[in-house]
C-alpha positions as CSV (number, residue, x, y, z in Angstrom):
1,M,-0.1,12.2,58.5
2,S,0.8,15.9,58.1
3,Y,4.0,14.8,56.2
4,V,1.9,12.7,53.8
5,K,-0.6,15.4,53.4
6,D,2.1,18.0,52.7
7,S,3.8,15.7,50.2
8,S,0.6,15.1,48.4
9,N,-0.2,18.8,48.2
10,S,3.4,19.5,46.9
11,L,3.1,16.8,44.3
12,K,-0.3,18.2,43.2
13,K,1.0,21.7,43.0
14,A,4.1,20.6,41.0
15,K,1.9,18.7,38.6
16,E,-0.4,21.7,38.1
17,N,2.6,23.9,37.5
18,Y,4.1,21.4,35.0
19,E,0.7,21.1,33.2
20,Y,0.4,24.9,33.0
21,E,3.9,25.4,31.7
22,Y,3.4,22.4,29.3
23,Q,0.2,23.8,28.0
24,N,1.7,27.3,27.7
25,D,4.7,25.8,25.7
26,E,2.2,24.1,23.4
27,Q,0.3,27.3,22.7
28,I,3.5,29.2,22.0
29,L,4.7,26.4,19.6
30,Q,1.3,26.5,17.8
31,I,1.5,30.3,17.4
32,Q,5.1,30.1,16.2
33,L,4.2,27.5,13.6
34,T,1.1,29.4,12.4
35,Q,3.2,32.6,12.0
36,A,5.9,30.7,10.2
37,I,3.5,29.1,7.7
38,E,1.7,32.4,7.0
39,E,5.0,34.1,6.3
40,Y,6.0,31.2,4.1
41,K,2.8,31.4,2.1
42,K,3.1,35.1,1.6
43,T,6.5,34.7,0.0
44,S,4.9,32.2,-2.5
45,K,7.7,29.8,-1.7
46,T,7.7,26.1,-2.3
47,G,10.0,23.4,-1.1
48,S,11.7,23.5,2.3
49,D,12.0,26.4,4.6
50,A,14.2,26.5,7.7
51,K,11.9,28.6,9.9
52,V,8.8,26.4,9.2
53,Q,10.9,23.3,9.5
54,V,12.1,24.2,13.0
55,A,8.6,25.2,14.1
56,F,7.0,22.0,12.6
57,S,9.7,19.7,14.1
58,E,9.2,21.3,17.6
59,S,5.4,20.8,17.4
60,R,5.9,17.2,16.3
61,E,8.2,16.5,19.2
62,H,5.8,18.1,21.6
63,M,3.0,15.7,20.4
64,R,5.3,12.8,20.8
65,R,6.1,13.8,24.4
66,D,2.4,14.0,25.0
67,F,2.0,10.5,23.7
68,S,4.9,9.2,25.7
69,H,3.3,10.6,28.9
70,Q,0.0,9.0,27.8
71,A,-1.6,12.4,27.8
72,W,-4.1,11.2,25.2
73,E,-6.2,14.3,25.0
74,K,-3.2,16.5,24.5
75,A,-1.7,14.2,21.9
76,Q,-5.0,14.3,20.0
77,K,-5.2,18.0,20.0
78,S,-1.6,18.4,19.1
79,Y,-2.1,16.2,16.1
80,E,-5.2,18.0,14.9
81,Y,-3.1,21.2,14.7
82,I,-0.1,19.5,13.1
83,Y,-2.3,17.8,10.5
84,H,-4.1,21.0,9.5
85,S,-0.8,22.8,9.3
86,S,0.7,20.1,7.1
87,E,-2.4,20.3,4.8
88,Q,-1.7,24.1,4.4
89,L,1.9,23.3,3.5
90,L,1.0,20.5,1.1
91,Q,-1.5,22.7,-0.7
92,I,1.0,25.3,-1.7
93,Q,3.6,22.8,-2.9
94,L,3.8,22.5,-6.7
95,T,5.7,19.2,-7.2
96,R,5.6,15.7,-5.6
97,N,9.2,16.1,-4.4
98,N,8.3,19.2,-2.4
99,K,5.2,17.6,-0.9
100,E,7.3,14.6,0.2
101,R,9.7,16.8,2.0
102,W,6.9,18.0,4.3
103,L,5.3,14.6,4.6
104,K,8.5,13.3,6.2
105,E,7.6,15.4,9.2
106,T,4.3,13.6,9.7
107,Q,5.3,10.0,9.5
108,G,3.9,7.9,12.4
109,L,1.8,10.7,13.8
110,A,-1.5,9.5,12.4
111,A,-1.0,6.2,14.2
112,Q,-0.3,7.9,17.5
113,A,-3.3,10.2,17.1
114,A,-5.6,7.2,16.3
115,Y,-4.3,5.3,19.3
116,A,-4.8,8.3,21.6
117,L,-8.3,8.9,20.2
118,A,-9.2,5.2,20.7
119,K,-7.9,5.4,24.3
120,N,-10.5,8.2,24.8
121,N,-13.1,6.0,23.1
122,K,-13.4,8.4,20.1
123,L,-13.4,5.6,17.6
124,Q,-14.9,7.4,14.6
125,E,-12.4,10.2,15.0
126,A,-9.6,7.6,15.3
127,V,-10.6,6.0,12.0
128,V,-10.9,9.4,10.3
129,A,-7.4,10.4,11.6
130,L,-5.9,7.3,10.1
131,E,-7.7,7.6,6.8
132,S,-6.7,11.3,6.5
133,G,-3.1,10.6,7.4
134,L,-2.4,7.6,5.1
135,A,-1.4,7.6,1.5
136,R,-2.2,11.4,1.3
137,L,-0.6,11.9,-2.1
138,L,-2.5,8.9,-3.5
139,S,-5.8,10.2,-2.1
140,E,-5.1,13.7,-3.5
141,A,-4.4,12.3,-7.0
142,L,-7.5,10.1,-6.9
143,A,-9.7,13.0,-5.8
144,R,-8.4,15.2,-8.5
145,D,-8.2,12.8,-11.4
146,R,-11.3,10.5,-10.8
147,A,-13.8,13.2,-9.8
148,D,-17.3,12.3,-11.0
149,L,-18.4,15.7,-12.3
150,E,-20.7,14.5,-15.0
151,P,-23.8,15.7,-13.1
152,L,-22.6,19.2,-13.5
153,K,-23.5,19.1,-17.2
154,T,-27.1,18.2,-16.4
155,I,-27.7,21.1,-13.9
156,G,-26.4,24.0,-16.0
157,H,-22.7,23.9,-15.2
158,A,-21.2,22.4,-18.3
159,D,-18.8,25.3,-18.5
160,L,-17.4,24.5,-15.0
161,Y,-17.1,20.8,-15.9
162,D,-15.1,21.7,-19.0
163,R,-13.0,24.2,-17.2
164,Y,-12.0,21.7,-14.5
165,K,-11.1,19.0,-17.0
166,Q,-9.0,21.4,-19.0
167,I,-7.1,22.6,-16.0
168,V,-6.4,19.1,-14.8
169,E,-5.1,18.2,-18.2
170,K,-2.9,21.3,-18.2
171,W,-1.6,20.4,-14.7
172,H,-0.6,16.9,-15.8
173,F,1.1,18.3,-18.8
174,L,3.2,20.8,-16.8
175,T,4.1,18.4,-14.1
176,Q,5.4,15.8,-16.6
177,Q,7.8,18.1,-18.4
178,P,11.6,17.5,-17.9
179,E,12.0,21.1,-16.8
180,I,9.2,22.4,-14.5
181,N,8.0,25.9,-15.4
182,Q,7.3,27.1,-11.9
183,D,5.4,30.2,-12.9
184,A,3.1,28.4,-15.3
185,L,2.6,25.6,-12.7
186,R,1.8,28.1,-9.9
187,A,-0.8,29.9,-12.2
188,T,-2.4,26.6,-13.0
189,H,-2.4,25.6,-9.4
190,N,-4.2,28.8,-8.4
191,E,-6.7,28.3,-11.3
192,L,-7.4,24.8,-10.2
193,D,-8.0,25.9,-6.6
194,A,-10.4,28.6,-7.7
195,T,-12.3,26.1,-9.9
196,I,-12.5,23.6,-7.1
197,E,-13.9,26.3,-4.8
198,A,-16.5,27.3,-7.4
199,I,-17.6,23.6,-7.7
200,Q,-17.9,23.4,-3.9
201,Q,-20.4,26.2,-3.9
202,I,-22.9,24.2,-5.9
203,Q,-25.5,22.2,-4.0
204,G,-24.6,18.5,-3.8
205,F,-20.9,19.2,-4.4
206,E,-20.0,20.7,-1.0
207,Q,-17.7,17.8,-0.1
208,F,-15.9,17.8,-3.5
209,I,-12.1,17.2,-2.8
210,K,-12.7,17.6,0.9
211,P,-11.0,15.4,3.6
212,P,-12.7,12.1,4.3
213,T,-15.6,11.7,6.7
214,F,-16.5,8.6,8.7
215,T,-19.6,8.3,6.4
216,T,-17.4,8.1,3.3
217,I,-15.0,5.6,5.0
218,Q,-17.9,3.4,6.0
219,Q,-19.2,3.4,2.5
220,A,-16.0,1.7,1.4
221,A,-16.8,-1.1,3.9
222,Q,-20.1,-2.0,2.1
223,D,-19.0,-5.6,1.3
224,T,-15.9,-5.9,3.4
225,T,-14.6,-5.1,6.9
226,L,-11.9,-2.5,6.8
227,I,-9.1,-3.2,9.2
228,Y,-6.6,-0.5,10.0
229,I,-3.6,-2.0,11.8
230,L,-1.0,0.2,13.6
231,A,1.9,0.0,15.9
232,T,3.1,2.7,18.4
233,E,5.5,2.8,21.3
234,A,2.6,2.2,23.7
235,G,1.3,-0.9,21.8
236,G,-0.7,-1.7,18.7
237,L,-4.3,-1.4,17.7
238,A,-6.6,-2.7,15.0
239,L,-9.7,-0.8,14.1
240,L,-12.3,-3.0,12.5
241,V,-14.8,-0.9,10.5
242,G,-18.1,-2.3,9.3
243,E,-21.6,-1.5,10.5
244,K,-19.8,-0.5,13.8
245,I,-16.2,0.0,14.9
246,I,-14.5,-2.8,16.9
247,P,-11.2,-1.8,18.5
248,V,-8.8,-4.7,19.0
249,W,-5.9,-3.8,21.2
250,L,-2.6,-5.4,20.4
251,P,-0.4,-4.8,23.4
252,A,2.7,-6.7,22.0
253,L,2.7,-4.8,18.8
254,T,5.1,-2.0,19.8
255,D,7.3,0.1,17.5
256,I,10.4,-1.6,19.1
257,D,9.1,-5.1,18.6
258,L,8.2,-4.4,15.0
259,H,11.6,-2.9,14.3
260,N,13.3,-5.9,16.0
261,I,11.3,-8.3,13.8
262,L,12.4,-6.4,10.7
263,N,16.0,-5.8,11.6
264,N,17.8,-6.9,14.8
265,E,21.3,-6.8,16.2
266,D,22.2,-10.4,15.3
267,K,21.1,-9.8,11.6
268,T,18.4,-12.6,11.8
269,G,15.4,-10.2,11.2
270,Y,13.0,-10.4,8.3
271,L,14.7,-7.8,6.2
272,D,18.2,-8.7,7.1
273,S,17.6,-12.3,6.2
274,Y,15.9,-11.4,3.0
275,F,18.6,-9.2,1.7
276,N,21.2,-11.9,2.5
277,S,19.0,-14.7,1.1
278,K,21.2,-15.4,-1.9
279,E,24.0,-16.3,0.4
280,N,21.9,-18.1,3.0
281,Q,18.5,-19.3,1.7
282,K,17.8,-21.4,4.7
283,A,18.2,-18.5,7.1
284,W,15.7,-16.5,5.0
285,H,13.1,-19.4,5.2
286,T,13.6,-19.5,9.0
287,A,13.2,-15.8,9.4
288,L,10.1,-15.9,7.2
289,D,8.7,-18.7,9.4
290,T,9.6,-16.8,12.6
291,T,8.1,-13.5,11.3
292,T,4.8,-15.0,10.1
293,E,4.3,-17.0,13.3
294,W,4.9,-13.8,15.3
295,L,2.4,-12.0,13.1
296,W,-0.3,-14.6,14.0
297,Q,0.4,-14.4,17.7
298,T,0.8,-10.6,17.9
299,V,-1.5,-9.3,15.2
300,M,-3.8,-11.7,13.4
301,A,-5.1,-14.0,16.1
302,P,-6.8,-11.3,18.1
303,I,-8.3,-9.9,14.9
304,I,-9.5,-13.3,13.8
305,D,-11.1,-13.9,17.2
306,A,-13.1,-10.7,16.8
307,L,-14.7,-11.6,13.4
308,P,-17.0,-14.3,12.1
309,P,-15.2,-17.2,10.3
310,Q,-14.4,-16.6,6.6
311,S,-15.1,-12.9,6.8
312,K,-14.1,-10.8,3.8
313,V,-11.6,-8.2,5.1
314,T,-9.5,-5.4,3.6
315,L,-6.3,-4.9,5.6
316,I,-4.8,-1.4,5.8
317,P,-1.5,-1.9,7.5
318,V,0.0,1.4,8.7
319,G,3.7,2.3,8.2
320,L,6.3,-0.5,8.2
321,L,3.6,-3.1,8.8
322,G,3.0,-2.9,5.1
323,L,6.3,-4.7,4.5
324,L,5.0,-7.9,6.0
325,P,2.8,-10.7,4.7
326,L,-0.1,-10.6,7.2
327,H,-2.1,-13.0,5.1
328,A,0.6,-15.7,5.6
329,A,0.5,-15.4,9.4
330,W,0.3,-18.9,10.8
331,T,-0.1,-21.1,13.9
332,T,0.1,-24.9,14.5
333,Y,-3.0,-26.8,13.5
334,S,-3.1,-30.6,13.4
335,D,-6.1,-30.9,11.0
336,T,-4.2,-29.6,7.9
337,P,-1.8,-31.4,5.6
338,N,1.2,-29.5,6.8
339,N,0.0,-29.0,10.4
340,R,-0.4,-25.3,10.0
341,I,-3.3,-22.9,9.4
342,Y,-2.8,-19.5,7.8
343,A,-4.7,-16.2,8.2
344,M,-5.7,-16.3,4.5
345,E,-7.5,-19.6,5.2
346,V,-9.7,-18.3,7.9
347,L,-10.2,-14.8,6.4
348,N,-10.7,-13.6,2.8
349,I,-7.9,-11.0,2.7
350,H,-7.4,-8.0,0.4
351,Y,-5.1,-5.1,1.0
352,S,-5.5,-1.4,0.3
353,P,-3.5,1.7,1.0
354,N,-6.7,3.4,2.4
355,A,-10.5,3.4,2.1
356,R,-10.6,6.0,-0.7
357,T,-8.4,3.8,-2.9
358,L,-10.6,0.8,-2.3
359,T,-13.7,2.8,-3.3
360,E,-12.1,3.9,-6.6
361,A,-10.9,0.4,-7.3
362,R,-14.3,-1.0,-6.9
363,L,-15.8,1.5,-9.3
364,I,-13.3,0.5,-12.0
365,A,-13.9,-3.2,-11.4
366,E,-17.7,-2.7,-11.9
367,R,-17.4,-1.0,-15.3
368,V,-14.4,-2.8,-16.9
369,T,-14.6,-6.0,-18.9
370,P,-11.4,-8.0,-18.6
371,D,-11.2,-9.1,-22.2
372,T,-7.9,-7.8,-23.6
373,L,-4.6,-9.0,-22.2
374,L,-1.2,-7.3,-22.3
375,A,1.4,-10.0,-21.7
376,V,5.1,-9.3,-21.1
377,D,7.3,-12.3,-21.5
378,E,10.9,-12.1,-20.2
379,P,12.3,-8.9,-21.7
380,L,15.8,-9.5,-23.2
381,P,18.6,-8.6,-23.1
382,V,18.7,-7.6,-19.4
383,H,21.5,-7.6,-16.8
384,A,19.9,-10.3,-14.8
385,E,19.5,-14.1,-14.6
386,P,17.3,-15.9,-17.2
387,L,13.7,-16.7,-16.5
388,P,13.4,-20.2,-18.0
389,H,9.7,-20.7,-17.1
390,S,8.5,-17.3,-18.3
391,T,7.3,-18.3,-21.8
392,H,5.4,-21.3,-20.6
393,E,3.7,-19.2,-17.9
394,V,2.7,-16.5,-20.4
395,Q,1.4,-19.0,-23.0
396,S,-0.8,-20.6,-20.4
397,I,-2.3,-17.2,-19.5
398,I,-2.7,-16.1,-23.1
399,S,-4.8,-19.2,-23.8
400,H,-7.7,-17.7,-21.7
401,F,-8.0,-14.4,-23.7
402,P,-9.4,-14.0,-27.3
403,K,-7.6,-10.7,-27.6
404,F,-4.1,-10.1,-26.5
405,H,-0.9,-8.1,-27.1
406,Q,2.2,-10.1,-26.4
407,F,5.7,-8.5,-26.0
408,Q,8.4,-11.1,-25.8
409,H,12.2,-10.7,-25.3
410,Q,13.6,-7.9,-27.4
411,N,10.2,-6.5,-28.2
412,A,9.4,-5.9,-24.6
413,T,10.8,-2.4,-24.5
414,R,9.8,0.3,-22.1
415,E,8.4,2.5,-24.8
416,A,6.4,-0.3,-26.5
417,I,4.8,-1.4,-23.2
418,L,3.9,2.1,-22.0
419,N,2.3,2.8,-25.4
420,A,0.3,-0.4,-25.3
421,L,-1.0,-0.1,-21.7
422,P,-4.0,2.2,-22.5
423,H,-5.4,-0.4,-24.9
424,C,-5.6,-3.4,-22.5
425,T,-7.9,-4.3,-19.6
426,V,-5.7,-7.0,-18.1
427,L,-1.9,-6.8,-17.6
428,H,0.5,-9.6,-16.9
429,F,4.2,-9.0,-16.4
430,S,6.6,-12.0,-16.3
431,C,9.9,-10.2,-15.8
432,H,12.4,-9.1,-13.2
433,G,11.4,-6.5,-10.7
434,L,13.5,-4.4,-8.3
435,A,12.4,-2.4,-5.2
436,Q,14.4,0.6,-4.0
437,L,13.4,1.1,-0.4
438,E,15.0,4.4,0.1
439,N,14.2,5.7,-3.4
440,P,10.9,4.0,-4.2
441,L,10.1,6.1,-7.3
442,S,13.0,4.3,-8.9
443,S,11.5,0.9,-8.2
444,G,10.3,-0.9,-11.2
445,L,10.1,-3.7,-13.8
446,V,13.1,-4.5,-15.9
447,M,12.6,-4.1,-19.6
448,A,14.7,-5.0,-22.6
449,C,17.9,-3.0,-23.0
450,H,18.5,-0.8,-26.0
451,D,21.6,-0.8,-28.2
452,D,23.6,1.2,-25.6
453,K,23.1,-1.7,-23.1
454,K,21.8,0.6,-20.5
455,E,19.3,-1.1,-18.3
456,Q,15.7,0.0,-18.9
457,F,12.9,0.1,-16.4
458,I,9.2,0.9,-16.2
459,T,9.6,2.7,-12.9
460,L,7.1,3.7,-10.3
461,A,7.6,7.3,-11.4
462,D,6.4,6.2,-14.9
463,V,3.4,4.5,-13.4
464,L,2.4,7.5,-11.4
465,K,2.0,9.4,-14.7
466,L,-0.4,6.9,-16.1
467,R,-4.0,7.9,-16.6
468,L,-5.6,4.6,-17.8
469,T,-9.3,4.5,-18.6
470,G,-9.6,1.3,-16.7
471,V,-7.7,-2.0,-16.1
472,R,-9.5,-4.8,-14.2
473,L,-6.3,-6.6,-13.0
474,A,-2.6,-6.4,-13.2
475,T,-0.5,-9.5,-12.2
476,L,3.1,-8.8,-11.5
477,S,4.9,-12.1,-11.8
478,A,8.1,-10.4,-10.7
479,C,10.1,-9.8,-7.6
480,E,9.5,-7.1,-5.0
481,T,6.5,-5.4,-6.7
482,N,4.6,-4.8,-3.5
483,I,7.5,-3.5,-1.3
484,S,6.9,0.0,-0.1
485,G,9.6,2.7,0.4
486,T,10.8,3.1,4.0
487,T,11.4,6.9,3.8
488,L,7.6,7.7,3.8
489,P,6.1,4.4,5.1
490,D,2.7,6.0,5.8
491,E,2.4,7.1,2.1
492,V,2.5,3.4,0.8
493,V,4.9,4.3,-2.1
494,N,5.1,1.1,-4.1
495,F,4.4,-0.3,-7.6
496,S,1.0,-1.7,-6.8
497,A,-0.3,1.5,-5.2
498,G,1.0,3.4,-8.3
499,L,-1.0,1.1,-10.6
500,L,-4.1,1.7,-8.5
501,Q,-3.6,5.4,-8.9
502,G,-3.0,5.0,-12.6
503,G,-6.4,3.3,-13.2
504,V,-6.1,-0.4,-12.2
505,A,-8.7,-2.0,-10.0
506,G,-6.7,-4.9,-8.6
507,V,-3.0,-5.9,-8.5
508,V,-1.5,-9.2,-7.6
509,A,2.0,-8.3,-6.4
510,S,5.0,-9.7,-4.5
511,L,6.8,-8.9,-1.2
512,W,10.0,-10.8,-2.1
513,S,12.1,-12.4,-4.8
514,V,9.9,-15.3,-6.0
515,E,10.9,-18.8,-7.2
516,G,10.4,-19.5,-10.9
517,L,8.8,-22.9,-11.0
518,S,6.3,-22.3,-8.1
519,T,5.4,-19.0,-9.6
520,L,4.7,-20.6,-13.0
521,M,2.2,-23.0,-11.3
522,L,0.7,-20.3,-9.1
523,M,0.0,-18.0,-12.0
524,A,-1.3,-20.7,-14.3
525,Y,-3.7,-22.0,-11.6
526,F,-4.8,-18.5,-10.6
527,Y,-5.8,-17.5,-14.2
528,E,-7.6,-20.8,-14.7
529,L,-9.7,-20.2,-11.6
530,W,-10.4,-16.5,-12.6
531,Q,-11.0,-16.9,-16.3
532,K,-12.3,-20.5,-16.6
533,E,-14.1,-21.0,-13.3
534,Q,-15.2,-17.3,-13.2
535,L,-14.2,-16.8,-9.6
536,E,-13.4,-13.3,-8.3
537,P,-9.6,-12.5,-8.4
538,I,-9.2,-12.5,-4.6
539,E,-11.0,-15.9,-4.3
540,S,-8.9,-17.2,-7.2
541,L,-5.7,-16.2,-5.5
542,R,-6.8,-17.6,-2.1
543,K,-7.7,-21.0,-3.6
544,T,-4.5,-21.0,-5.6
545,Q,-2.3,-20.4,-2.5
546,R,-4.2,-23.1,-0.6
547,W,-3.6,-25.5,-3.5
548,M,0.1,-24.6,-3.6
549,K,0.5,-25.3,0.1
550,D,-1.7,-28.4,0.4
551,S,-1.4,-30.4,-2.8
552,T,1.1,-33.2,-3.0
553,N,4.0,-33.4,-5.3
554,Q,2.1,-36.0,-7.3
555,E,-0.9,-33.7,-7.7
556,K,1.3,-30.9,-9.0
557,L,3.0,-33.3,-11.4
558,D,-0.4,-34.3,-12.7
559,Y,-1.4,-30.7,-13.1
560,V,1.8,-29.7,-15.0
561,K,1.7,-32.9,-17.2
562,A,-1.9,-32.1,-18.3
563,R,-1.2,-28.4,-19.2
564,F,2.4,-27.9,-20.1
565,P,5.0,-29.4,-22.6
566,K,6.9,-32.5,-21.5
567,E,10.0,-30.4,-20.6
568,M,8.1,-28.6,-17.8
569,Y,7.0,-31.9,-16.4
570,K,10.6,-33.2,-16.4
571,K,11.8,-30.0,-14.7
572,L,9.3,-30.4,-11.9
573,R,10.1,-34.1,-11.6
574,N,13.8,-33.2,-11.3
575,E,13.0,-30.6,-8.7
576,I,11.3,-33.1,-6.4
577,C,13.4,-36.2,-7.4
578,F,14.8,-36.6,-3.8
579,S,11.3,-36.4,-2.2
580,S,8.3,-38.7,-2.1
581,V,5.4,-37.9,-4.5
582,A,3.3,-37.9,-1.3
583,D,5.3,-35.0,0.1
584,N,4.7,-31.3,-0.8
585,N,8.0,-29.5,-1.6
586,F,6.1,-26.2,-2.1
587,A,4.2,-26.0,1.2
588,H,6.5,-23.3,2.8
589,P,5.1,-19.8,2.4
590,Y,8.3,-18.8,0.6
591,Y,6.8,-20.5,-2.5
592,W,3.3,-18.8,-2.5
593,G,3.1,-16.3,0.3
594,A,4.9,-13.4,-1.4
595,F,1.8,-12.6,-3.5
596,G,-1.1,-10.5,-2.1
597,M,-4.2,-8.9,-3.7
598,V,-4.1,-5.1,-3.5
599,G,-7.4,-3.5,-4.4
600,V,-10.3,-5.7,-5.7
């Protein structure tokens, strides 16, 4: 007994010594990081700095060790310090590139912090940690550019209103120049900070451009359940935010499992198979099936069980989860035409980068009338394969709008489209798209080449410069328009998020290279439901996808025959010539599951 007692005492003492040294190390790291940041700020530097980089990296690794040891309270406190330190660093950066350098240091930490907080039953704090840590540059831009300061003019502060608007305009002008004038930008930055501080002193504006609170997040859930979904090394978690917060633990959703689904050693993962799909289309379809079945079992089934049937939900997937079609998660179900049931059939699913973006999108949707269409029809020439169904698709969509601006073939130039965007309230792009996972600002839509034959794009970088007064919907009938960059996965850097920042309320965008004939039918059916039947865009997309997967070949032939020229009917008939008209050649999610609704 004395041996056991002595061993127990020794173990307790060793643990106390470890915890004391561990806590001491943590305090030293925080002091070092604080001092490095203060020194950095005094020198008025921007960009990277070796001393701050080292201190920041050590603090980050300390938090990750806390998390690995399941020291939830310590991990939470470490993150609070790291987050506030990163906010200080971001605030003194003048350009997006410099901000992104520091954001790399925080990727994945918000998910770990939220998981740790939820383990301690601090659910509101967990939600706020996620909202604060996701799409930070997008939230910053929305807060700055969409600020509702009109009431200032009615309470005797018209001068402050005008000053703020003028400074923001100047800021945008300076940041969009080919050569950045650092001194002018810094002076404008300081002037903007001072004006924001002055506005925050006015009663009723104390929270202006302040970090989100749980109250503001809950307001975004007024007609939907927000669902933050995250993966960590310890497991996954979904936080369902409505009138209350429901935590749904997802033990099989670990970082390792997620990475193995995306890329694995035998090259059969979701991304591996997709990037090799031109050589092996069957393997890509198999990987898509495997991935979406795994998503049901691991992620969506527990969430669905926690909600009433047919709930309207907004999914906010964290990090690399945003690469996957959660709405197309499926399980076997004998009462459907193809013996499957998909998540989008039992839930009404939107996506959003975060709650703030959803709130801003809803405000745009409420005030914009979708009456003027911009239609882009197969820009030519391009260094890509022809789009033989594009013109028929665009013509079917144009038929629903009394006012439209059509840009076809050689007229669909980058300059012409960018100039026309501010004059339209609905955008439809039928063209090629390309995602650059490691350089997402270069992702974009392929436009007509100029005389020099150099390929032209409307890039994400172009889109982030947009300041549209309001577009109700953009449909991107192009490849890879909703694939996020993998360098900063928590920032949700993709084309659809860029459009939301630019002033679009909702975006229908794709996660992979889409098939032409099925996309023609999907887009035509969608616009018919939205414009003719007056359904909401999300309900129109949902019903369209169900029609695509459930209707027979004969029903699709009848639909095409009634709405398109004879040549389209013949093409579809040739496509299914080796199948029965009672079959459904387009039931697989490859043909309809790429598209999701981002925003409202």
